[in-house]
N, CA, C and O atoms as CSV, one atom per row, in Angstrom:
chain,resi,resn,atom,element,x,y,z
A,1,MET,N,N,-41.963,12.944,-117.746
A,1,MET,CA,C,-41.367,12.597,-119.047
A,1,MET,C,C,-42.289,11.671,-119.950
A,1,MET,O,O,-41.991,11.455,-121.125
A,2,PRO,N,N,-43.328,11.176,-119.402
A,2,PRO,CA,C,-44.188,10.368,-120.358
A,2,PRO,C,C,-44.871,11.225,-121.392
A,2,PRO,O,O,-45.280,10.701,-122.428
A,3,ALA,N,N,-45.022,12.567,-121.158
A,3,ALA,CA,C,-45.660,13.380,-122.238
A,3,ALA,C,C,-44.732,13.616,-123.221
A,3,ALA,O,O,-45.168,13.609,-124.372
A,4,LEU,N,N,-43.504,13.833,-123.050
A,4,LEU,CA,C,-42.462,13.941,-123.994
A,4,LEU,C,C,-42.267,12.727,-124.808
A,4,LEU,O,O,-42.214,12.809,-126.036
A,5,GLY,N,N,-42.163,11.648,-124.209
A,5,GLY,CA,C,-42.071,10.238,-124.928
A,5,GLY,C,C,-43.257,10.053,-125.838
A,5,GLY,O,O,-43.079,9.716,-127.008
A,6,THR,N,N,-44.523,10.269,-125.320
A,6,THR,CA,C,-45.665,10.175,-126.246
A,6,THR,C,C,-45.547,11.014,-127.400
A,6,THR,O,O,-45.791,10.557,-128.517
A,7,SER,N,N,-45.195,12.199,-127.229
A,7,SER,CA,C,-45.027,13.208,-128.328
A,7,SER,C,C,-44.035,12.737,-129.321
A,7,SER,O,O,-44.287,12.851,-130.521
A,8,LEU,N,N,-42.937,12.221,-128.912
A,8,LEU,CA,C,-41.868,11.694,-129.801
A,8,LEU,C,C,-42.383,10.457,-130.559
A,8,LEU,O,O,-42.116,10.302,-131.751
A,9,LEU,N,N,-43.119,9.582,-129.863
A,9,LEU,CA,C,-43.765,8.462,-130.501
A,9,LEU,C,C,-44.768,8.909,-131.584
A,9,LEU,O,O,-44.780,8.297,-132.652
A,10,LEU,N,N,-45.562,9.880,-131.387
A,10,LEU,CA,C,-46.435,10.444,-132.328
A,10,LEU,C,C,-45.791,10.958,-133.473
A,10,LEU,O,O,-46.276,10.728,-134.581
A,11,ILE,N,N,-44.737,11.639,-133.345
A,11,ILE,CA,C,-43.817,12.249,-134.454
A,11,ILE,C,C,-43.310,11.103,-135.241
A,11,ILE,O,O,-43.400,11.113,-136.469
A,12,ALA,N,N,-42.760,10.077,-134.569
A,12,ALA,CA,C,-42.143,8.910,-135.302
A,12,ALA,C,C,-43.247,8.223,-136.087
A,12,ALA,O,O,-43.070,8.044,-137.292
A,13,VAL,N,N,-44.414,7.808,-135.482
A,13,VAL,CA,C,-45.398,7.147,-136.220
A,13,VAL,C,C,-45.882,8.115,-137.345
A,13,VAL,O,O,-46.038,7.615,-138.458
A,14,GLY,N,N,-46.110,9.308,-137.197
A,14,GLY,CA,C,-46.510,10.206,-138.183
A,14,GLY,C,C,-45.565,10.295,-139.403
A,14,GLY,O,O,-45.994,10.356,-140.555
A,15,ALA,N,N,-44.177,10.299,-139.063
A,15,ALA,CA,C,-43.263,10.297,-140.114
A,15,ALA,C,C,-43.289,8.970,-140.864
A,15,ALA,O,O,-43.113,8.991,-142.082
A,16,ILE,N,N,-43.487,7.856,-140.250
A,16,ILE,CA,C,-43.537,6.559,-140.933
A,16,ILE,C,C,-44.719,6.628,-141.931
A,16,ILE,O,O,-44.608,6.426,-143.140
A,17,LEU,N,N,-45.907,6.951,-141.256
A,17,LEU,CA,C,-47.096,7.003,-142.240
A,17,LEU,C,C,-46.944,8.030,-143.393
A,17,LEU,O,O,-47.406,7.772,-144.504
A,18,ALA,N,N,-46.360,9.082,-143.156
A,18,ALA,CA,C,-46.325,10.167,-144.131
A,18,ALA,C,C,-45.175,9.752,-145.167
A,18,ALA,O,O,-45.388,10.000,-146.353
A,19,PHE,N,N,-44.060,9.182,-144.828
A,19,PHE,CA,C,-43.017,9.114,-145.736
A,19,PHE,C,C,-42.591,7.709,-146.098
A,19,PHE,O,O,-41.962,7.527,-147.140
A,20,ALA,N,N,-42.893,6.732,-145.314
A,20,ALA,CA,C,-42.358,5.358,-145.470
A,20,ALA,C,C,-43.458,4.337,-146.030
A,20,ALA,O,O,-43.114,3.328,-146.645
A,21,ILE,N,N,-44.720,4.634,-145.799
A,21,ILE,CA,C,-45.675,3.694,-146.246
A,21,ILE,C,C,-46.218,4.190,-147.587
A,21,ILE,O,O,-46.580,5.355,-147.755
A,22,ASN,N,N,-46.255,3.277,-148.500
A,22,ASN,CA,C,-46.823,3.403,-149.786
A,22,ASN,C,C,-47.929,2.503,-150.153
A,22,ASN,O,O,-47.870,1.806,-151.166
A,23,VAL,N,N,-48.998,2.502,-149.304
A,23,VAL,CA,C,-50.158,1.692,-149.363
A,23,VAL,C,C,-51.356,2.538,-149.634
A,23,VAL,O,O,-51.504,3.574,-148.987
A,24,SER,N,N,-52.208,2.186,-150.523
A,24,SER,CA,C,-53.368,2.935,-150.739
A,24,SER,C,C,-54.560,2.366,-149.910
A,24,SER,O,O,-54.832,1.167,-149.979
A,25,VAL,N,N,-55.245,3.195,-149.153
A,25,VAL,CA,C,-56.395,2.865,-148.409
A,25,VAL,C,C,-57.454,3.759,-148.852
A,25,VAL,O,O,-57.325,4.982,-148.897
A,26,SER,N,N,-58.544,3.098,-149.190
A,26,SER,CA,C,-59.791,3.903,-149.662
A,26,SER,C,C,-60.333,4.748,-148.638
A,26,SER,O,O,-60.503,4.311,-147.499
A,27,GLY,N,N,-60.626,5.957,-148.968
A,27,GLY,CA,C,-61.259,6.931,-148.060
A,27,GLY,C,C,-60.307,7.525,-146.977
A,27,GLY,O,O,-60.717,8.359,-146.169
A,28,VAL,N,N,-59.009,7.062,-146.986
A,28,VAL,CA,C,-58.159,7.620,-145.939
A,28,VAL,C,C,-56.811,7.959,-146.563
A,28,VAL,O,O,-56.290,7.097,-147.272
A,29,SER,N,N,-56.223,9.060,-146.386
A,29,SER,CA,C,-54.970,9.512,-146.877
A,29,SER,C,C,-53.907,9.229,-145.724
A,29,SER,O,O,-53.884,9.954,-144.730
A,30,LEU,N,N,-53.142,8.298,-145.857
A,30,LEU,CA,C,-52.161,8.042,-144.837
A,30,LEU,C,C,-51.114,9.086,-144.698
A,30,LEU,O,O,-50.543,9.286,-143.626
A,31,TYR,N,N,-50.845,9.798,-145.865
A,31,TYR,CA,C,-49.934,10.972,-145.775
A,31,TYR,C,C,-50.516,11.994,-144.845
A,31,TYR,O,O,-49.821,12.489,-143.958
A,32,THR,N,N,-51.807,12.335,-145.026
A,32,THR,CA,C,-52.400,13.453,-144.202
A,32,THR,C,C,-52.535,12.995,-142.909
A,32,THR,O,O,-52.331,13.831,-142.028
A,33,VAL,N,N,-52.881,11.673,-142.518
A,33,VAL,CA,C,-52.766,11.171,-141.078
A,33,VAL,C,C,-51.559,11.403,-140.492
A,33,VAL,O,O,-51.468,11.971,-139.404
A,34,GLY,N,N,-50.506,10.966,-141.196
A,34,GLY,CA,C,-49.000,11.151,-140.783
A,34,GLY,C,C,-48.733,12.572,-140.517
A,34,GLY,O,O,-48.193,12.830,-139.441
A,35,VAL,N,N,-49.001,13.476,-141.266
A,35,VAL,CA,C,-48.725,14.909,-141.078
A,35,VAL,C,C,-49.460,15.425,-139.783
A,35,VAL,O,O,-48.880,16.111,-138.941
A,36,ILE,N,N,-50.788,15.042,-139.687
A,36,ILE,CA,C,-51.496,15.353,-138.437
A,36,ILE,C,C,-50.768,14.788,-137.245
A,36,ILE,O,O,-50.530,15.485,-136.258
A,37,LEU,N,N,-50.431,13.578,-137.335
A,37,LEU,CA,C,-49.776,13.093,-136.079
A,37,LEU,C,C,-48.426,13.706,-135.747
A,37,LEU,O,O,-48.013,13.790,-134.590
A,38,MET,N,N,-47.757,14.131,-136.812
A,38,MET,CA,C,-46.425,14.905,-136.568
A,38,MET,C,C,-46.656,16.232,-135.923
A,38,MET,O,O,-45.958,16.658,-135.004
A,39,ILE,N,N,-47.704,16.886,-136.467
A,39,ILE,CA,C,-48.125,18.265,-135.930
A,39,ILE,C,C,-48.532,18.184,-134.497
A,39,ILE,O,O,-48.129,19.024,-133.693
A,40,VAL,N,N,-49.351,17.162,-134.135
A,40,VAL,CA,C,-49.900,17.009,-132.785
A,40,VAL,C,C,-48.745,16.621,-131.967
A,40,VAL,O,O,-48.633,17.191,-130.882
A,41,GLY,N,N,-47.787,15.668,-132.333
A,41,GLY,CA,C,-46.643,15.446,-131.524
A,41,GLY,C,C,-45.673,16.541,-131.277
A,41,GLY,O,O,-45.063,16.667,-130.215
A,42,GLY,N,N,-45.559,17.302,-132.267
A,42,GLY,CA,C,-44.721,18.564,-132.193
A,42,GLY,C,C,-45.259,19.603,-131.135
A,42,GLY,O,O,-44.519,20.210,-130.362
A,43,ILE,N,N,-46.590,19.736,-131.185
A,43,ILE,CA,C,-47.286,20.671,-130.271
A,43,ILE,C,C,-47.204,20.041,-128.835
A,43,ILE,O,O,-46.976,20.742,-127.849
A,44,GLY,N,N,-47.384,18.799,-128.771
A,44,GLY,CA,C,-47.232,18.106,-127.376
A,44,GLY,C,C,-45.846,18.249,-126.937
A,44,GLY,O,O,-45.676,18.598,-125.769
A,45,ALA,N,N,-44.862,18.044,-127.652
A,45,ALA,CA,C,-43.473,18.158,-127.257
A,45,ALA,C,C,-43.205,19.552,-126.747
A,45,ALA,O,O,-42.616,19.748,-125.684
A,46,LEU,N,N,-43.661,20.539,-127.545
A,46,LEU,CA,C,-43.393,21.908,-127.165
A,46,LEU,C,C,-44.161,22.243,-125.826
A,46,LEU,O,O,-43.628,22.958,-124.977
A,47,MET,N,N,-45.295,21.765,-125.671
A,47,MET,CA,C,-46.083,22.090,-124.479
A,47,MET,C,C,-45.397,21.425,-123.345
A,47,MET,O,O,-45.281,21.999,-122.262
A,48,SER,N,N,-44.936,20.220,-123.561
A,48,SER,CA,C,-44.199,19.488,-122.472
A,48,SER,C,C,-42.964,20.194,-121.938
A,48,SER,O,O,-42.720,20.238,-120.732
A,49,MET,N,N,-42.140,20.781,-122.930
A,49,MET,CA,C,-40.937,21.467,-122.601
A,49,MET,C,C,-41.213,22.771,-121.904
A,49,MET,O,O,-40.519,23.174,-120.970
A,50,LEU,N,N,-42.301,23.447,-122.415
A,50,LEU,CA,C,-42.619,24.633,-121.701
A,50,LEU,C,C,-43.147,24.418,-120.250
A,50,LEU,O,O,-42.972,25.228,-119.340
A,51,PHE,N,N,-43.794,23.268,-120.141
A,51,PHE,CA,C,-44.283,22.997,-118.771
A,51,PHE,C,C,-43.055,22.608,-117.909
A,51,PHE,O,O,-43.047,22.958,-116.729
A,52,TRP,N,N,-42.085,21.952,-118.391
A,52,TRP,CA,C,-40.914,21.634,-117.628
A,52,TRP,C,C,-40.117,22.863,-117.177
A,52,TRP,O,O,-39.618,22.900,-116.053
A,53,THR,N,N,-39.997,23.887,-118.072
A,53,THR,CA,C,-39.293,25.030,-117.675
A,53,THR,C,C,-39.918,25.943,-116.697
A,53,THR,O,O,-39.273,26.741,-116.017
A,54,SER,N,N,-41.270,25.786,-116.650
A,54,SER,CA,C,-41.908,26.628,-115.726
A,54,SER,C,C,-41.896,26.022,-114.272
A,54,SER,O,O,-42.163,26.754,-113.319
A,55,PHE,N,N,-41.613,24.789,-114.105
A,55,PHE,CA,C,-41.519,24.260,-112.850
A,55,PHE,C,C,-40.096,23.607,-112.580
A,55,PHE,O,O,-39.982,22.649,-111.814
A,56,ALA,N,N,-39.049,24.154,-113.224
A,56,ALA,CA,C,-37.701,23.602,-113.134
A,56,ALA,C,C,-37.217,23.965,-111.724
A,56,ALA,O,O,-37.424,25.068,-111.218
A,57,PRO,N,N,-36.542,22.939,-111.110
A,57,PRO,CA,C,-35.992,23.301,-109.690
A,57,PRO,C,C,-34.805,24.197,-109.703
A,57,PRO,O,O,-34.420,24.759,-108.678
A,58,PHE,N,N,-34.176,24.344,-110.950
A,58,PHE,CA,C,-32.959,25.199,-111.169
A,58,PHE,C,C,-33.272,26.498,-111.650
A,58,PHE,O,O,-32.369,27.244,-112.029
A,59,ALA,N,N,-34.554,26.866,-111.672
A,59,ALA,CA,C,-34.918,28.269,-112.090
A,59,ALA,C,C,-34.311,29.275,-111.284
A,59,ALA,O,O,-34.138,29.049,-110.086
A,60,ARG,N,N,-33.944,30.432,-111.828
A,60,ARG,CA,C,-33.536,31.468,-111.108
A,60,ARG,C,C,-34.599,32.397,-110.426
A,60,ARG,O,O,-35.440,32.985,-111.106
A,61,HIS,N,N,-34.537,32.509,-109.086
A,61,HIS,CA,C,-35.486,33.344,-108.416
A,61,HIS,C,C,-34.735,34.463,-107.782
A,61,HIS,O,O,-33.855,34.191,-106.965
A,62,GLU,N,N,-35.006,35.696,-108.086
A,62,GLU,CA,C,-34.516,36.880,-107.503
A,62,GLU,C,C,-35.101,37.117,-106.222
A,62,GLU,O,O,-36.323,37.253,-106.165
A,63,VAL,N,N,-34.360,37.192,-105.112
A,63,VAL,CA,C,-34.841,37.471,-103.709
A,63,VAL,C,C,-34.350,38.941,-103.391
A,63,VAL,O,O,-33.163,39.247,-103.508
A,64,GLN,N,N,-35.274,39.790,-103.004
A,64,GLN,CA,C,-34.872,41.061,-102.596
A,64,GLN,C,C,-35.069,41.343,-101.261
A,64,GLN,O,O,-34.745,42.441,-100.808
């Protein structure tokens, strides 16, 4: 679960940087950094969930 928690943290920090901070920093666009963090967090959450489903103990296994 640490991977999903980290991904959610990245999404939250990215959203704060993209939408809640109105500070100008020379040479860096905080909006762009925030969007990048949200994208990376979303990909990480998706990969984490896909990993969980591939090793789920309740997965159906057909025995013939």
